[in-house]
ROTISE-31815 format. One record per residue: residue number from 1; residue in three letters; z, x, y of N, C-alpha, C, O in turn. Coordinates in steps of 0.001 Angstrom, whole numbers, plus 524288, in hexadecimal, padded with zeros to 5 digits. Atoms other than C-alpha are relative to their C-alpha. Example, Ala and Ser with C-alpha at 12.3 -4.5 7.8 and 13.67 -1.06 7.14 Angstrom:
% residues 2
@num = 1	residu = ALA	n_Z = 80000	n_X = 8037A	n_Y = 7FB5A	ca_Z = 81E78	ca_X = 8300C	ca_Y = 7EE6C	c_Z = 80000	c_X = 80384	c_Y = 804B0	o_Z = 80299	o_X = 80790	o_Y = 8049D;
@num = 2	residu = SER	n_Z = 7FFC4	n_X = 7FCCC	n_Y = 7FB5A	ca_Z = 81BE4	ca_X = 83566	ca_Y = 7FBDC	c_Z = 802DA	c_X = 7FCFE	c_Y = 80442	o_Z = 80383	o_X = 7FEFB	o_Y = 80896;
END
This chain:
% residues 78
@num = 1	residu = MET	n_Z = 8024D	n_X = 80043	n_Y = 7FAD3	ca_Z = 839FE	ca_X = 7D18A	ca_Y = 7DB02	c_Z = 7FC70	c_X = 804BB	c_Y = 800CF	o_Z = 7FDF3	o_X = 80926	o_Y = 7FFA7;
@num = 2	residu = THR	n_Z = 803A9	n_X = 7FBB5	n_Y = 7FF2D	ca_Z = 82E13	ca_X = 7D9A3	ca_Y = 7DE9D	c_Z = 8008C	c_X = 80233	c_Y = 8057C	o_Z = 8021B	o_X = 7FF81	o_Y = 80926;
@num = 3	residu = GLN	n_Z = 80005	n_X = 7FD52	n_Y = 7FB04	ca_Z = 82D45	ca_X = 7E37E	ca_Y = 7E985	c_Z = 7FA72	c_X = 80018	c_Y = 8020C	o_Z = 7F6BB	o_X = 7FFD1	o_Y = 7FF02;
@num = 4	residu = LYS	n_Z = 80523	n_X = 7FFF9	n_Y = 7FD88	ca_Z = 821FA	ca_X = 7E400	ca_Y = 7F328	c_Z = 7FDD9	c_X = 80589	c_Y = 8002B	o_Z = 80091	o_X = 80931	o_Y = 801B4;
@num = 5	residu = ALA	n_Z = 802DC	n_X = 7FB10	n_Y = 7FFA7	ca_Z = 81809	ca_X = 7EF10	ca_Y = 7F212	c_Z = 7FACA	c_X = 7FED5	c_Y = 8029E	o_Z = 7F80B	o_X = 7FB32	o_Y = 80114;
@num = 6	residu = ILE	n_Z = 80513	n_X = 80094	n_Y = 7FD75	ca_Z = 80C61	ca_X = 7F06E	ca_Y = 7FB37	c_Z = 7FD43	c_X = 8053F	c_Y = 7FFC0	o_Z = 7FF6A	o_X = 8093E	o_Y = 80156;
@num = 7	residu = PHE	n_Z = 8032C	n_X = 7FB4F	n_Y = 80054	ca_Z = 801B0	ca_X = 7FA51	ca_Y = 7F89F	c_Z = 7FBB5	c_X = 7FF87	c_Y = 80416	o_Z = 7F84E	o_X = 7FC27	o_Y = 803AF;
@num = 8	residu = TYR	n_Z = 803EF	n_X = 7FFE5	n_Y = 7FBDC	ca_Z = 7F9A0	ca_X = 7FD58	ca_Y = 804C8	c_Z = 7FC05	c_X = 80444	c_Y = 7FED6	o_Z = 7FD6D	o_X = 8089F	o_Y = 7FD5D;
@num = 9	residu = HIS	n_Z = 80408	n_X = 7FC0E	n_Y = 800B7	ca_Z = 7EC97	ca_X = 8043F	ca_Y = 80396	c_Z = 7FB3A	c_X = 7FEA4	c_Y = 8033F	o_Z = 7FAF1	o_X = 7FA74	o_Y = 80597;
@num = 10	residu = ALA	n_Z = 804B5	n_X = 800BA	n_Y = 7FCD3	ca_Z = 7DF5D	ca_X = 805C0	ca_Y = 80A1F	c_Z = 7FB07	c_X = 7FFB1	c_Y = 7FCC4	o_Z = 7F6C3	o_X = 7FF5D	o_Y = 7FEF5;
@num = 11	residu = GLY	n_Z = 8048D	n_X = 8009B	n_Y = 80355	ca_Z = 7D64C	ca_X = 804EF	ca_Y = 7FE6F	c_Z = 7FD42	c_X = 804FD	c_Y = 7FE62	o_Z = 7F954	o_X = 804BF	o_Y = 7FBA0;
@num = 12	residu = CYS	n_Z = 80272	n_X = 7FB0E	n_Y = 8017A	ca_Z = 7D30C	ca_X = 81360	ca_Y = 7FCF5	c_Z = 80117	c_X = 8011C	c_Y = 7FA37	o_Z = 8047D	o_X = 7FE9B	o_Y = 7F7EA;
@num = 13	residu = PRO	n_Z = 7FF27	n_X = 7FED5	n_Y = 80587	ca_Z = 7D22F	ca_X = 81958	ca_Y = 7EF43	c_Z = 805AC	c_X = 80182	c_Y = 7FEBA	o_Z = 807B7	o_X = 7FFE8	o_Y = 7FAAE;
@num = 14	residu = VAL	n_Z = 7FA87	n_X = 7FE87	n_Y = 800E6	ca_Z = 7DFDA	ca_X = 81F56	ca_Y = 7F070	c_Z = 8036C	c_X = 7FB1D	c_Y = 7FFFB	o_Z = 806EC	o_X = 7FA90	o_Y = 7FCBA;
@num = 15	residu = CYS	n_Z = 7FCF3	n_X = 804D8	n_Y = 7FF97	ca_Z = 7E543	ca_X = 81211	ca_Y = 7F481	c_Z = 7FF4A	c_X = 7FC94	c_Y = 7FB2C	o_Z = 80316	o_X = 7FA72	o_Y = 7F922;
@num = 16	residu = ILE	n_Z = 8011A	n_X = 80348	n_Y = 8048A	ca_Z = 7DEAC	ca_X = 80AD6	ca_Y = 7E952	c_Z = 802A7	c_X = 8023F	c_Y = 7FB27	o_Z = 804D8	o_X = 7FF57	o_Y = 7F803;
@num = 17	residu = GLU	n_Z = 7FD5D	n_X = 7FD83	n_Y = 8046E	ca_Z = 7E3C3	ca_X = 814AC	ca_Y = 7DF73	c_Z = 805E6	c_X = 7FF23	c_Y = 8004F	o_Z = 8086B	o_X = 7FDFA	o_Y = 7FC61;
@num = 18	residu = ALA	n_Z = 7FA61	n_X = 800E0	n_Y = 7FF50	ca_Z = 7F173	ca_X = 81383	ca_Y = 7E51F	c_Z = 8015F	c_X = 7FA43	c_Y = 7FF11	o_Z = 80578	o_X = 7F91A	o_Y = 7FCD6;
@num = 19	residu = GLU	n_Z = 7FF10	n_X = 80596	n_Y = 800E8	ca_Z = 7F062	ca_X = 80499	ca_Y = 7E4F7	c_Z = 80070	c_X = 7FEE0	c_Y = 7FA2A	o_Z = 803F3	o_X = 7FC0D	o_Y = 7F87C;
@num = 20	residu = GLN	n_Z = 7FFDF	n_X = 800CE	n_Y = 805A5	ca_Z = 7ED6E	ca_X = 804DB	ca_Y = 7D66F	c_Z = 804EF	c_X = 8024B	c_Y = 7FD97	o_Z = 80744	o_X = 7FFF1	o_Y = 7FA1A;
@num = 21	residu = ALA	n_Z = 7FB42	n_X = 7FD86	n_Y = 80206	ca_Z = 7F8AF	ca_X = 80E2C	ca_Y = 7D3D7	c_Z = 804D1	c_X = 7FCB9	c_Y = 8014D	o_Z = 80845	o_X = 7FC02	o_Y = 7FE07;
@num = 22	residu = VAL	n_Z = 7FB8F	n_X = 8033D	n_Y = 7FE5D	ca_Z = 80222	ca_X = 805AE	ca_Y = 7DB95	c_Z = 8001D	c_X = 7FAF8	c_Y = 7FCD3	o_Z = 8043F	o_X = 7F94F	o_Y = 7FB03;
@num = 23	residu = ALA	n_Z = 80041	n_X = 804E4	n_Y = 802F9	ca_Z = 7FD77	ca_X = 7F95A	ca_Y = 7D4C6	c_Z = 801F2	c_X = 800C7	c_Y = 7FA69	o_Z = 80480	o_X = 7FD55	o_Y = 7F83B;
@num = 24	residu = ASN	n_Z = 7FE4E	n_X = 7FEE5	n_Y = 80557	ca_Z = 7FFED	ca_X = 7FFB3	ca_Y = 7C78D	c_Z = 805B4	c_X = 801B0	c_Y = 7FFAE	o_Z = 80832	o_X = 800FD	o_Y = 7FBA0;
@num = 25	residu = ALA	n_Z = 7FAC6	n_X = 7FDC2	n_Y = 80025	ca_Z = 80CF2	ca_X = 805D6	ca_Y = 7CB48	c_Z = 80459	c_X = 7FC16	c_Y = 8014C	o_Z = 808AA	o_X = 7FC7A	o_Y = 7FF37;
@num = 26	residu = LEU	n_Z = 7FBDD	n_X = 80399	n_Y = 7FE5D	ca_Z = 8144D	ca_X = 7FA9D	ca_Y = 7D19B	c_Z = 8009C	c_X = 7FB79	c_Y = 7FC2E	o_Z = 7FCD1	o_X = 7F8E3	o_Y = 7FAC0;
@num = 27	residu = ASP	n_Z = 7FEB9	n_X = 8043C	n_Y = 8039A	ca_Z = 81AF3	ca_X = 7F0F8	ca_Y = 7C89A	c_Z = 7FF71	c_X = 7FAC5	c_Y = 802D9	o_Z = 80240	o_X = 7F9D0	o_Y = 806A1;
@num = 28	residu = PRO	n_Z = 800C0	n_X = 804F7	n_Y = 7FD4D	ca_Z = 81617	ca_X = 7E362	ca_Y = 7CC6A	c_Z = 804B7	c_X = 7FC5D	c_Y = 7FFBB	o_Z = 80519	o_X = 7F8AE	o_Y = 802CB;
@num = 29	residu = HIS	n_Z = 7FB36	n_X = 80316	n_Y = 8004B	ca_Z = 8232E	ca_X = 7DDA7	ca_Y = 7C83A	c_Z = 803F7	c_X = 801CB	c_Y = 80413	o_Z = 80797	o_X = 7FEF2	o_Y = 8056F;
@num = 30	residu = ARG	n_Z = 7FC66	n_X = 7FDCD	n_Y = 7FC25	ca_Z = 829FC	ca_X = 7E663	ca_Y = 7D20E	c_Z = 7FDC9	c_X = 7FFE1	c_Y = 80586	o_Z = 800B3	o_X = 7FF3B	o_Y = 8094B;
@num = 31	residu = TYR	n_Z = 80279	n_X = 7FFBE	n_Y = 7FADB	ca_Z = 82016	ca_X = 7E728	ca_Y = 7DD39	c_Z = 7FBBE	c_X = 7FBEC	c_Y = 800A9	o_Z = 7F85E	o_X = 7FB49	o_Y = 7FD4B;
@num = 32	residu = ASP	n_Z = 80436	n_X = 80371	n_Y = 7FE4F	ca_Z = 817D3	ca_X = 7DCEB	ca_Y = 7E3E8	c_Z = 7FC85	c_X = 80365	c_Y = 80373	o_Z = 7FDD1	o_X = 8046B	o_Y = 807F7;
@num = 33	residu = THR	n_Z = 8034C	n_X = 7FC28	n_Y = 7FD61	ca_Z = 80CA8	ca_X = 7E5E3	ca_Y = 7E7DB	c_Z = 7FB60	c_X = 7FD65	c_Y = 802BC	o_Z = 7F891	o_X = 7FA3C	o_Y = 80072;
@num = 34	residu = GLU	n_Z = 8046E	n_X = 801D3	n_Y = 7FCEF	ca_Z = 802E9	ca_X = 7E2E0	ca_Y = 7F29D	c_Z = 7FCA5	c_X = 804BA	c_Y = 80165	o_Z = 7FEA9	o_X = 808BE	o_Y = 8031C;
@num = 35	residu = ILE	n_Z = 803B8	n_X = 7FBE4	n_Y = 7FE9E	ca_Z = 7F6C2	ca_X = 7EB36	ca_Y = 7F4A8	c_Z = 7FD72	c_X = 7FE6E	c_Y = 8052E	o_Z = 7FB53	o_X = 7FA24	o_Y = 805AB;
@num = 36	residu = VAL	n_Z = 80247	n_X = 8010F	n_Y = 7FAD8	ca_Z = 7F229	ca_X = 7EC17	ca_Y = 802D5	c_Z = 7FBEF	c_X = 80428	c_Y = 80136	o_Z = 7FD39	o_X = 808BC	o_Y = 801ED;
@num = 37	residu = HIS	n_Z = 80465	n_X = 7FC90	n_Y = 7FEA1	ca_Z = 7E4CD	ca_X = 7F210	ca_Y = 805A2	c_Z = 7FF64	c_X = 7FFA7	c_Y = 805EB	o_Z = 7FD44	o_X = 7FBD4	o_Y = 807EA;
@num = 38	residu = LEU	n_Z = 80008	n_X = 80024	n_Y = 7FA48	ca_Z = 7E5FD	ca_X = 7F580	ca_Y = 8140E	c_Z = 7FA85	c_X = 80035	c_Y = 8024D	o_Z = 7F9BE	o_X = 7FEA7	o_Y = 806C8;
@num = 39	residu = GLY	n_Z = 80566	n_X = 80020	n_Y = 7FE2D	ca_Z = 7D74E	ca_X = 7F778	ca_Y = 81532	c_Z = 7FDF4	c_X = 7FA71	c_Y = 8004B	o_Z = 7FAB3	o_X = 7F931	o_Y = 8039B;
@num = 40	residu = LYS	n_Z = 80193	n_X = 8057D	n_Y = 8001D	ca_Z = 7D59C	ca_X = 7E915	ca_Y = 811E0	c_Z = 803D4	c_X = 7FC73	c_Y = 802D7	o_Z = 80286	o_X = 7F805	o_Y = 8042D;
@num = 41	residu = GLN	n_Z = 7FBF8	n_X = 8030C	n_Y = 7FD60	ca_Z = 7E240	ca_X = 7E474	ca_Y = 81846	c_Z = 80259	c_X = 8032B	c_Y = 80485	o_Z = 80708	o_X = 80442	o_Y = 8047E;
@num = 42	residu = PRO	n_Z = 7FE0B	n_X = 7FCA9	n_Y = 7FBC3	ca_Z = 7E35F	ca_X = 7EC74	ca_Y = 824E7	c_Z = 8045F	c_X = 7FD82	c_Y = 80332	o_Z = 80754	o_X = 80046	o_Y = 805CA;
@num = 43	residu = ALA	n_Z = 7FBC4	n_X = 80294	n_Y = 7FD28	ca_Z = 7EC6A	ca_X = 7E250	ca_Y = 82ACD	c_Z = 8055E	c_X = 8016D	c_Y = 7FDD1	o_Z = 80957	o_X = 80093	o_Y = 80065;
@num = 44	residu = ARG	n_Z = 7FAFD	n_X = 7FE9C	n_Y = 80268	ca_Z = 7F6EC	ca_X = 7E744	ca_Y = 82189	c_Z = 8019D	c_X = 805A8	c_Y = 80105	o_Z = 805A0	o_X = 8076B	o_Y = 7FF0B;
@num = 45	residu = ILE	n_Z = 7FE9E	n_X = 7FA98	n_Y = 7FEB3	ca_Z = 7F6D0	ca_X = 7F52E	ca_Y = 826EE	c_Z = 8052D	c_X = 8002E	c_Y = 802E6	o_Z = 8086C	o_X = 8038C	o_Y = 801CB;
@num = 46	residu = ARG	n_Z = 7FAFC	n_X = 80018	n_Y = 7FD1F	ca_Z = 801D8	ca_X = 7F1BD	ca_Y = 8305F	c_Z = 8049A	c_X = 7FF1C	c_Y = 7FC60	o_Z = 808BF	o_X = 80177	o_Y = 7FD02;
@num = 47	residu = GLU	n_Z = 7FBE9	n_X = 800FE	n_Y = 803E4	ca_Z = 809C8	ca_X = 7EC7D	ca_Y = 8251E	c_Z = 80153	c_X = 80501	c_Y = 7FD0D	o_Z = 805E6	o_X = 8064A	o_Y = 7FC4E;
@num = 48	residu = ALA	n_Z = 7FF2F	n_X = 7FB1B	n_Y = 802CB	ca_Z = 807E0	ca_X = 7F933	ca_Y = 81DB5	c_Z = 802E9	c_X = 803E8	c_Y = 80379	o_Z = 80694	o_X = 8067A	o_Y = 801B9;
@num = 49	residu = GLU	n_Z = 7FD5E	n_X = 7FC73	n_Y = 7FC57	ca_Z = 80BC3	ca_X = 80115	ca_Y = 829BB	c_Z = 805B9	c_X = 7FE87	c_Y = 800B3	o_Z = 8091A	o_X = 801F0	o_Y = 800F9;
@num = 50	residu = ALA	n_Z = 7FAA0	n_X = 801D6	n_Y = 7FF2D	ca_Z = 817EE	ca_X = 7F8C5	ca_Y = 82B8A	c_Z = 80397	c_X = 8016E	c_Y = 7FB7B	o_Z = 80851	o_X = 801EA	o_Y = 7FC33;
@num = 51	residu = THR	n_Z = 7FCCC	n_X = 7FE71	n_Y = 80483	ca_Z = 81C84	ca_X = 7FC70	ca_Y = 81DDD	c_Z = 8007C	c_X = 805E5	c_Y = 7FF88	o_Z = 80341	o_X = 807DD	o_Y = 7FC21;
@num = 52	residu = GLY	n_Z = 7FF9C	n_X = 7FA4F	n_Y = 8000F	ca_Z = 81AA8	ca_X = 80AE1	ca_Y = 820CC	c_Z = 7FB70	c_X = 802B9	c_Y = 7FD69	o_Z = 7FB8B	o_X = 8077D	o_Y = 7FCCB;
@num = 53	residu = VAL	n_Z = 80496	n_X = 7FD9C	n_Y = 80262	ca_Z = 80D7E	ca_X = 80D19	ca_Y = 81A48	c_Z = 7FD21	c_X = 80326	c_Y = 8042A	o_Z = 7FC06	o_X = 8012D	o_Y = 80868;
@num = 54	residu = LYS	n_Z = 802D1	n_X = 7FC7C	n_Y = 7FC6F	ca_Z = 8069D	ca_X = 818A3	ca_Y = 820C9	c_Z = 7FA73	c_X = 80108	c_Y = 7FE20	o_Z = 7F6ED	o_X = 801F3	o_Y = 80145;
@num = 55	residu = SER	n_Z = 80520	n_X = 7FEFB	n_Y = 80249	ca_Z = 7FB2E	ca_X = 81A89	ca_Y = 81772	c_Z = 7FF86	c_X = 7FCDE	c_Y = 7FAF8	o_Z = 80363	o_X = 7FB09	o_Y = 7F8C5;
@num = 56	residu = VAL	n_Z = 800F7	n_X = 802C0	n_Y = 804EB	ca_Z = 7F4EE	ca_X = 8141B	ca_Y = 80BC5	c_Z = 7FD64	c_X = 803B8	c_Y = 7FC2A	o_Z = 7FA85	o_X = 8073A	o_Y = 7FDC8;
@num = 57	residu = PRO	n_Z = 7FD25	n_X = 80434	n_Y = 8027F	ca_Z = 7F61C	ca_X = 812EC	ca_Y = 8007D	c_Z = 805E5	c_X = 80099	c_Y = 80098	o_Z = 807FD	o_X = 804EC	o_Y = 800CF;
@num = 58	residu = ALA	n_Z = 7FA53	n_X = 8000F	n_Y = 7FF8E	ca_Z = 80445	ca_X = 80EFC	ca_Y = 801C9	c_Z = 80229	c_X = 7FB48	c_Y = 7FD21	o_Z = 7FFC8	o_X = 7F71B	o_Y = 7FD0C;
@num = 59	residu = LEU	n_Z = 7FD4C	n_X = 8042A	n_Y = 802BF	ca_Z = 80D99	ca_X = 806D5	ca_Y = 7F9DF	c_Z = 80518	c_X = 7FEEA	c_Y = 802DC	o_Z = 8081B	o_X = 80281	o_Y = 803F1;
@num = 60	residu = VAL	n_Z = 7FB22	n_X = 8018E	n_Y = 7FD70	ca_Z = 81881	ca_X = 7FF49	ca_Y = 80080	c_Z = 80324	c_X = 7FCDB	c_Y = 7FC0D	o_Z = 80181	o_X = 7F8B1	o_Y = 7FA4B;
@num = 61	residu = LEU	n_Z = 7FC6F	n_X = 80298	n_Y = 803A0	ca_Z = 823C4	ca_X = 7FBA6	ca_Y = 7F794	c_Z = 804C7	c_X = 7FE34	c_Y = 802FC	o_Z = 807AD	o_X = 80162	o_Y = 80521;
@num = 62	residu = ASP	n_Z = 7FB88	n_X = 80242	n_Y = 7FD3E	ca_Z = 82DD2	ca_X = 7F28A	ca_Y = 7FD73	c_Z = 8008F	c_X = 80234	c_Y = 80583	o_Z = 804DC	o_X = 8038B	o_Y = 80732;
@num = 63	residu = GLY	n_Z = 7FFF9	n_X = 7FE4B	n_Y = 7FA8C	ca_Z = 82A05	ca_X = 7F6CE	ca_Y = 80B33	c_Z = 7FFFF	c_X = 805DF	c_Y = 800D6	o_Z = 80001	o_X = 807A4	o_Y = 8054F;
@num = 64	residu = MET	n_Z = 7FFDE	n_X = 7FA51	n_Y = 7FF8D	ca_Z = 82A21	ca_X = 8056D	ca_Y = 80851	c_Z = 7FAB3	c_X = 80250	c_Y = 7FE84	o_Z = 7F8FE	o_X = 801AA	o_Y = 7FA11;
@num = 65	residu = PRO	n_Z = 80537	n_X = 7FDFA	n_Y = 8012D	ca_Z = 81CF1	ca_X = 80C77	ca_Y = 8094E	c_Z = 80012	c_X = 80521	c_Y = 7FCE9	o_Z = 80352	o_X = 8088F	o_Y = 7FDCB;
@num = 66	residu = PHE	n_Z = 800DE	n_X = 7FB42	n_Y = 80302	ca_Z = 81875	ca_X = 816B5	ca_Y = 7FF92	c_Z = 7FA35	c_X = 80154	c_Y = 80085	o_Z = 7F6D6	o_X = 7FE4B	o_Y = 7FEEC;
@num = 67	residu = HIS	n_Z = 8056A	n_X = 7FE64	n_Y = 7FF2F	ca_Z = 80C26	ca_X = 81E25	ca_Y = 80320	c_Z = 7FDFC	c_X = 802E1	c_Y = 7FB30	o_Z = 80095	o_X = 80652	o_Y = 7F90F;
@num = 68	residu = ILE	n_Z = 8026D	n_X = 7FDC7	n_Y = 804A9	ca_Z = 80308	ca_X = 821C0	ca_Y = 7F802	c_Z = 7FB45	c_X = 80316	c_Y = 801C8	o_Z = 7F75E	o_X = 800D2	o_Y = 80372;
@num = 69	residu = ASN	n_Z = 80449	n_X = 7FCC1	n_Y = 7FE31	ca_Z = 7FA58	ca_X = 82D47	ca_Y = 7FB43	c_Z = 7FF2D	c_X = 7FEEE	c_Y = 805D3	o_Z = 80225	o_X = 7FBE9	o_Y = 8081B;
@num = 70	residu = PHE	n_Z = 8013B	n_X = 80128	n_Y = 7FA8A	ca_Z = 7F488	ca_X = 82D50	ca_Y = 808E9	c_Z = 7FA3A	c_X = 7FEB3	c_Y = 8003C	o_Z = 7F6E7	o_X = 80227	o_Y = 800A5;
@num = 71	residu = GLY	n_Z = 80567	n_X = 801BC	n_Y = 7FFE9	ca_Z = 7E83A	ca_X = 8253A	ca_Y = 808F7	c_Z = 7FDF9	c_X = 7FF61	c_Y = 80589	o_Z = 7FA3F	o_X = 801FD	o_Y = 80719;
@num = 72	residu = ALA	n_Z = 801A5	n_X = 8010A	n_Y = 7FA9E	ca_Z = 7E703	ca_X = 8201E	ca_Y = 816D4	c_Z = 804B5	c_X = 7FE2E	c_Y = 80320	o_Z = 807F2	o_X = 7FB35	o_Y = 8012F;
@num = 73	residu = SER	n_Z = 7FBCE	n_X = 801CA	n_Y = 7FC9C	ca_Z = 7F044	ca_X = 81E48	ca_Y = 8221E	c_Z = 7FEC6	c_X = 7FA6B	c_Y = 801B7	o_Z = 7FA3B	o_X = 7F8D9	o_Y = 801D6;
@num = 74	residu = LEU	n_Z = 800EA	n_X = 8054A	n_Y = 7FE14	ca_Z = 7F222	ca_X = 81075	ca_Y = 82710	c_Z = 7FCFF	c_X = 80011	c_Y = 80517	o_Z = 7FA0D	o_X = 7FC6C	o_Y = 8062B;
@num = 75	residu = ASP	n_Z = 802EB	n_X = 7FF9F	n_Y = 7FB1E	ca_Z = 7ECDF	ca_X = 814F2	ca_Y = 83435	c_Z = 7FA19	c_X = 80029	c_Y = 7FEFD	o_Z = 7F711	o_X = 7FE23	o_Y = 80220;
@num = 76	residu = ALA	n_Z = 8058E	n_X = 7FFBE	n_Y = 8014A	ca_Z = 7DFCC	ca_X = 817B4	ca_Y = 82DA0	c_Z = 7FDD5	c_X = 7FABC	c_Y = 7FE65	o_Z = 7F91C	o_X = 7F9DD	o_Y = 7FEAB;
@num = 77	residu = LEU	n_Z = 801B2	n_X = 80528	n_Y = 801AE	ca_Z = 7DF5E	ca_X = 809B9	ca_Y = 828A7	c_Z = 7FFB1	c_X = 7FC0E	c_Y = 80476	o_Z = 7FD86	o_X = 7F7CE	o_Y = 803D5;
@num = 78	residu = LYS	n_Z = 7FFFB	n_X = 803B0	n_Y = 7FB8B	ca_Z = 7E138	ca_X = 8037D	ca_Y = 835FB	c_Z = 7FAB1	c_X = 7FFAC	c_Y = 80286	o_Z = 7F9FD	o_X = 7FCC8	o_Y = 8064D;
END
């Protein structure tokens, strides 16, 4: 059974680099990974906030947020 992983980002160079690192690091047999570009999908900002995401890039594993560097706060994306 796979676990859910969601990677939220805003498309900046730091985010894209982190996206590539996450894609290479997570075992696809263990994690069902979804990439969410909040710049292109602003309707999902509330979803990210509800999981505890404060800034992007961030990885949410099974509902638990992990912030990677500090690229942009979600408030800046609204």
